TILUM-17838 format. One record per residue: residue in one letter; x, y, z of N, C-alpha, C in turn; residue number from 1. Coordinates in Angstrom, 2 decimals, decimal comma. Layout:
% TILUM-17838
("A"; (X; Y; Z); (X; Y; Z); (X; Y; Z); NUM)
...
% end
This chain:
% TILUM-17838
("M"; (-32,92; 3,73; -11,30); (-32,71; 4,87; -12,16); (-31,69; 5,84; -11,54); 1)
("E"; (-31,74; 5,92; -10,20); (-30,76; 6,80; -9,55); (-29,34; 6,27; -9,71); 2)
("L"; (-29,21; 4,96; -9,75); (-27,90; 4,36; -9,94); (-27,36; 4,69; -11,32); 3)
("L"; (-28,22; 4,71; -12,32); (-27,81; 5,10; -13,66); (-27,39; 6,56; -13,69); 4)
("G"; (-28,09; 7,41; -12,95); (-27,70; 8,82; -12,85); (-26,34; 8,98; -12,18); 5)
("A"; (-26,08; 8,16; -11,16); (-24,78; 8,20; -10,49); (-23,67; 7,76; -11,43); 6)
("L"; (-23,93; 6,72; -12,23); (-22,93; 6,27; -13,19); (-22,67; 7,36; -14,23); 7)
("G"; (-23,73; 8,01; -14,69); (-23,56; 9,12; -15,64); (-22,75; 10,25; -15,05); 8)
("L"; (-22,98; 10,55; -13,77); (-22,22; 11,62; -13,11); (-20,74; 11,25; -13,00); 9)
("V"; (-20,45; 9,99; -12,70); (-19,06; 9,55; -12,62); (-18,38; 9,68; -13,98); 10)
("L"; (-19,09; 9,28; -15,03); (-18,52; 9,41; -16,37); (-18,33; 10,87; -16,75); 11)
("L"; (-19,26; 11,73; -16,35); (-19,14; 13,16; -16,63); (-17,93; 13,76; -15,91); 12)
("V"; (-17,73; 13,36; -14,67); (-16,58; 13,85; -13,91); (-15,29; 13,38; -14,55); 13)
("A"; (-15,25; 12,13; -14,97); (-14,03; 11,60; -15,60); (-13,72; 12,34; -16,90); 14)
("Y"; (-14,74; 12,56; -17,73); (-14,50; 13,24; -19,00); (-14,13; 14,71; -18,78); 15)
("A"; (-14,83; 15,37; -17,86); (-14,51; 16,78; -17,59); (-13,10; 16,90; -17,01); 16)
("G"; (-12,70; 15,96; -16,19); (-11,34; 15,98; -15,67); (-10,31; 15,80; -16,76); 17)
("Y"; (-10,62; 14,93; -17,71); (-9,71; 14,74; -18,84); (-9,59; 16,01; -19,67); 18)
("V"; (-10,72; 16,65; -19,96); (-10,71; 17,88; -20,77); (-9,97; 19,00; -20,04); 19)
("I"; (-10,25; 19,17; -18,77); (-9,59; 20,24; -18,00); (-8,09; 19,94; -17,88); 20)
("G"; (-7,74; 18,69; -17,67); (-6,33; 18,33; -17,59); (-5,59; 18,64; -18,88); 21)
("K"; (-6,21; 18,35; -20,02); (-5,57; 18,65; -21,30); (-5,45; 20,15; -21,51); 22)
("M"; (-6,47; 20,91; -21,12); (-6,39; 22,38; -21,26); (-5,26; 22,94; -20,40); 23)
("L"; (-5,15; 22,48; -19,17); (-4,09; 22,97; -18,30); (-2,72; 22,53; -18,80); 24)
("E"; (-2,65; 21,36; -19,40); (-1,39; 20,88; -19,94); (-0,93; 21,75; -21,12); 25)
("K"; (-1,87; 22,17; -21,95); (-1,53; 23,03; -23,09); (-1,07; 24,41; -22,63); 26)
("R"; (-1,63; 24,88; -21,52); (-1,27; 26,21; -21,01); (-0,02; 26,18; -20,15); 27)
("G"; (0,57; 25,02; -19,97); (1,82; 24,92; -19,20); (1,61; 24,87; -17,71); 28)
("G"; (0,47; 24,37; -17,25); (0,20; 24,28; -15,82); (1,03; 23,19; -15,16); 29)
("T"; (1,32; 23,37; -13,90); (2,10; 22,37; -13,18); (1,20; 21,22; -12,73); 30)
("K"; (1,81; 20,19; -12,20); (1,06; 19,03; -11,74); (0,16; 19,40; -10,56); 31)
("Q"; (0,64; 20,26; -9,68); (-0,15; 20,68; -8,53); (-1,38; 21,46; -8,97); 32)
("T"; (-1,23; 22,28; -9,98); (-2,38; 23,05; -10,49); (-3,43; 22,11; -11,07); 33)
("T"; (-2,97; 21,13; -11,81); (-3,90; 20,17; -12,40); (-4,63; 19,39; -11,33); 34)
("I"; (-3,93; 18,94; -10,33); (-4,56; 18,17; -9,25); (-5,57; 19,03; -8,50); 35)
("G"; (-5,21; 20,26; -8,22); (-6,14; 21,16; -7,54); (-7,39; 21,43; -8,36); 36)
("A"; (-7,22; 21,64; -9,66); (-8,38; 21,90; -10,53); (-9,28; 20,67; -10,60); 37)
("L"; (-8,71; 19,49; -10,69); (-9,52; 18,28; -10,77); (-10,24; 17,99; -9,45); 38)
("A"; (-9,59; 18,28; -8,34); (-10,26; 18,10; -7,05); (-11,43; 19,06; -6,90); 39)
("L"; (-11,24; 20,30; -7,33); (-12,32; 21,29; -7,28); (-13,46; 20,88; -8,20); 40)
("L"; (-13,14; 20,37; -9,39); (-14,17; 19,92; -10,32); (-14,95; 18,75; -9,73); 41)
("T"; (-14,26; 17,80; -9,13); (-14,93; 16,64; -8,55); (-15,87; 17,05; -7,43); 42)
("L"; (-15,42; 17,92; -6,55); (-16,27; 18,37; -5,45); (-17,47; 19,16; -5,95); 43)
("T"; (-17,26; 19,97; -6,98); (-18,36; 20,76; -7,53); (-19,40; 19,87; -8,18); 44)
("L"; (-18,96; 18,92; -9,01); (-19,91; 18,04; -9,67); (-20,61; 17,11; -8,69); 45)
("A"; (-19,91; 16,69; -7,66); (-20,54; 15,80; -6,67); (-21,62; 16,52; -5,87); 46)
("S"; (-21,51; 17,85; -5,75); (-22,54; 18,58; -5,03); (-23,84; 18,68; -5,81); 47)
("F"; (-23,78; 18,46; -7,12); (-24,99; 18,49; -7,95); (-25,52; 17,09; -8,23); 48)
("A"; (-25,14; 16,14; -7,43); (-25,53; 14,75; -7,65); (-27,04; 14,59; -7,51); 49)
("P"; (-27,65; 13,75; -8,34); (-29,10; 13,54; -8,25); (-29,46; 12,78; -6,98); 50)
("G"; (-30,37; 13,29; -6,22); (-30,87; 12,61; -5,03); (-29,92; 12,61; -3,86); 51)
("G"; (-28,86; 13,33; -3,91); (-27,94; 13,42; -2,79); (-26,98; 12,25; -2,68); 52)
("M"; (-27,11; 11,22; -3,51); (-26,22; 10,07; -3,53); (-26,03; 9,46; -2,14); 53)
("T"; (-27,10; 9,06; -1,52); (-27,02; 8,48; -0,18); (-27,26; 6,98; -0,24); 54)
("F"; (-26,61; 6,28; -1,16); (-26,86; 4,86; -1,31); (-26,29; 4,04; -0,17); 55)
("A"; (-25,13; 4,39; 0,32); (-24,46; 3,55; 1,31); (-24,41; 4,19; 2,69); 56)
("Q"; (-25,31; 5,08; 2,97); (-25,27; 5,77; 4,26); (-26,42; 5,29; 5,13); 57)
("S"; (-26,15; 5,23; 6,41); (-27,19; 4,88; 7,37); (-27,01; 5,76; 8,60); 58)
("T"; (-28,02; 5,79; 9,42); (-27,95; 6,64; 10,60); (-27,19; 5,97; 11,74); 59)
("T"; (-27,19; 4,64; 11,77); (-26,47; 3,93; 12,83); (-25,56; 2,88; 12,21); 60)
("I"; (-24,47; 2,62; 12,89); (-23,55; 1,57; 12,47); (-23,38; 0,63; 13,65); 61)
("D"; (-23,74; -0,63; 13,45); (-23,63; -1,63; 14,50); (-22,64; -2,70; 14,06); 62)
("F"; (-21,67; -2,97; 14,91); (-20,70; -4,02; 14,66); (-20,87; -5,10; 15,71); 63)
("D"; (-21,01; -6,33; 15,26); (-21,06; -7,46; 16,18); (-19,64; -8,01; 16,30); 64)
("L"; (-19,00; -7,73; 17,41); (-17,61; -8,13; 17,60); (-17,46; -9,49; 18,27); 65)
("Q"; (-18,55; -10,13; 18,62); (-18,47; -11,41; 19,30); (-17,80; -12,49; 18,45); 66)
("P"; (-18,11; -12,62; 17,16); (-17,40; -13,63; 16,35); (-15,89; -13,38; 16,27); 67)
("F"; (-15,49; -12,11; 16,24); (-14,06; -11,79; 16,22); (-13,38; -12,27; 17,49); 68)
("F"; (-13,98; -11,98; 18,64); (-13,37; -12,39; 19,90); (-13,41; -13,91; 20,09); 69)
("D"; (-14,46; -14,55; 19,56); (-14,51; -16,01; 19,64); (-13,36; -16,64; 18,85); 70)
("S"; (-13,14; -16,16; 17,62); (-12,05; -16,71; 16,83); (-10,69; -16,33; 17,41); 71)
("L"; (-10,60; -15,15; 18,01); (-9,35; -14,73; 18,65); (-9,01; -15,65; 19,82); 72)
("N"; (-10,02; -15,98; 20,63); (-9,80; -16,89; 21,75); (-9,45; -18,29; 21,29); 73)
("Q"; (-9,90; -18,67; 20,10); (-9,61; -20,00; 19,59); (-8,21; -20,09; 18,99); 74)
("Y"; (-7,78; -19,09; 18,22); (-6,53; -19,18; 17,48); (-5,34; -18,54; 18,18); 75)
("L"; (-5,55; -17,67; 19,14); (-4,45; -16,99; 19,80); (-3,47; -17,95; 20,50); 76)
("P"; (-3,93; -18,95; 21,23); (-2,96; -19,88; 21,85); (-2,11; -20,62; 20,81); 77)
("I"; (-2,69; -20,95; 19,66); (-1,93; -21,63; 18,61); (-0,83; -20,72; 18,09); 78)
("F"; (-1,18; -19,47; 17,79); (-0,19; -18,53; 17,25); (0,89; -18,20; 18,27); 79)
("I"; (0,52; -18,07; 19,53); (1,52; -17,79; 20,57); (2,50; -18,95; 20,67); 80)
("G"; (1,99; -20,19; 20,59); (2,87; -21,35; 20,62); (3,81; -21,39; 19,42); 81)
("L"; (3,30; -21,08; 18,23); (4,16; -21,06; 17,05); (5,23; -19,98; 17,15); 82)
("F"; (4,84; -18,79; 17,59); (5,81; -17,71; 17,71); (6,84; -18,01; 18,79); 83)
("A"; (6,44; -18,67; 19,87); (7,39; -19,04; 20,92); (8,38; -20,07; 20,39); 84)
("L"; (7,91; -21,02; 19,59); (8,79; -22,01; 18,99); (9,79; -21,35; 18,04); 85)
("I"; (9,32; -20,45; 17,20); (10,20; -19,74; 16,27); (11,20; -18,88; 17,04); 86)
("G"; (10,74; -18,18; 18,06); (11,63; -17,37; 18,88); (12,66; -18,20; 19,61); 87)
("G"; (12,26; -19,37; 20,10); (13,20; -20,26; 20,78); (14,28; -20,77; 19,83); 88)
("I"; (13,88; -21,11; 18,61); (14,86; -21,57; 17,63); (15,82; -20,44; 17,28); 89)
("A"; (15,30; -19,23; 17,08); (16,16; -18,09; 16,74); (17,12; -17,78; 17,90); 90)
("G"; (16,63; -17,85; 19,12); (17,49; -17,61; 20,28); (18,58; -18,67; 20,41); 91)
("A"; (18,22; -19,93; 20,18); (19,20; -21,01; 20,26); (20,26; -20,85; 19,18); 92)
("M"; (19,85; -20,42; 17,99); (20,83; -20,20; 16,92); (21,78; -19,06; 17,26); 93)
("A"; (21,26; -18,00; 17,87); (22,11; -16,86; 18,25); (23,11; -17,28; 19,33); 94)
("I"; (22,65; -18,02; 20,33); (23,55; -18,47; 21,40); (24,60; -19,43; 20,86); 95)
("S"; (24,18; -20,35; 19,99); (25,15; -21,30; 19,43); (26,16; -20,60; 18,53); 96)
("K"; (25,75; -19,58; 17,81); (26,70; -18,81; 16,99); (27,73; -18,12; 17,88); 97)
("Y"; (27,29; -17,59; 19,01); (28,21; -16,94; 19,94); (29,20; -17,96; 20,52); 98)
("I"; (28,68; -19,11; 20,95); (29,54; -20,11; 21,57); (30,53; -20,68; 20,55); 99)
("I"; (30,05; -20,97; 19,34); (30,94; -21,51; 18,31); (32,00; -20,47; 17,94); 100)
("G"; (31,62; -19,21; 17,86); (32,58; -18,14; 17,58); (33,62; -18,02; 18,67); 101)
("A"; (33,20; -18,17; 19,94); (34,16; -18,09; 21,05); (35,13; -19,25; 21,02); 102)
("V"; (34,64; -20,45; 20,70); (35,52; -21,62; 20,62); (36,51; -21,47; 19,48); 103)
("V"; (36,05; -21,00; 18,33); (36,95; -20,80; 17,18); (38,00; -19,75; 17,52); 104)
("D"; (37,58; -18,66; 18,16); (38,55; -17,61; 18,54); (39,57; -18,14; 19,55); 105)
("A"; (39,11; -19,00; 20,48); (40,04; -19,53; 21,49); (41,08; -20,44; 20,84); 106)
("F"; (40,67; -21,26; 19,90); (41,63; -22,17; 19,25); (42,51; -21,46; 18,22); 107)
("S"; (42,09; -20,30; 17,73); (42,91; -19,60; 16,75); (43,93; -18,69; 17,42); 108)
("G"; (43,88; -18,57; 18,74); (44,88; -17,77; 19,46); (44,41; -16,36; 19,76); 109)
("K"; (43,19; -15,98; 19,41); (42,70; -14,63; 19,69); (42,25; -14,50; 21,14); 110)
("G"; (41,90; -15,57; 21,75); (41,41; -15,54; 23,12); (39,93; -15,22; 23,15); 111)
("L"; (39,39; -15,07; 24,35); (37,98; -14,77; 24,48); (37,82; -13,28; 24,44); 112)
% end
């Protein structure tokens, strides 16, 4: 039932924001004024939420990072090898472009 109340509050905030936005638009308000008014409306309506809206809150947060480090230890050597291969190919292409350019310049009479 509290979830239904939360959904009703969200719909109320959306409709009230629409009404206030249209009123400010008719009075020639700027975009900043409209955003400020809607933020104030949202904060005000959220403070009247039924039951405090504490559905996703807990007192402690525990993260088990062991699976992350296990997969990191498994896949990191593969990725390092792939990146080294890609970097080696890019480096070889850069060196060969330099050498080919120097040879072309030497034969065209520009010198090194």
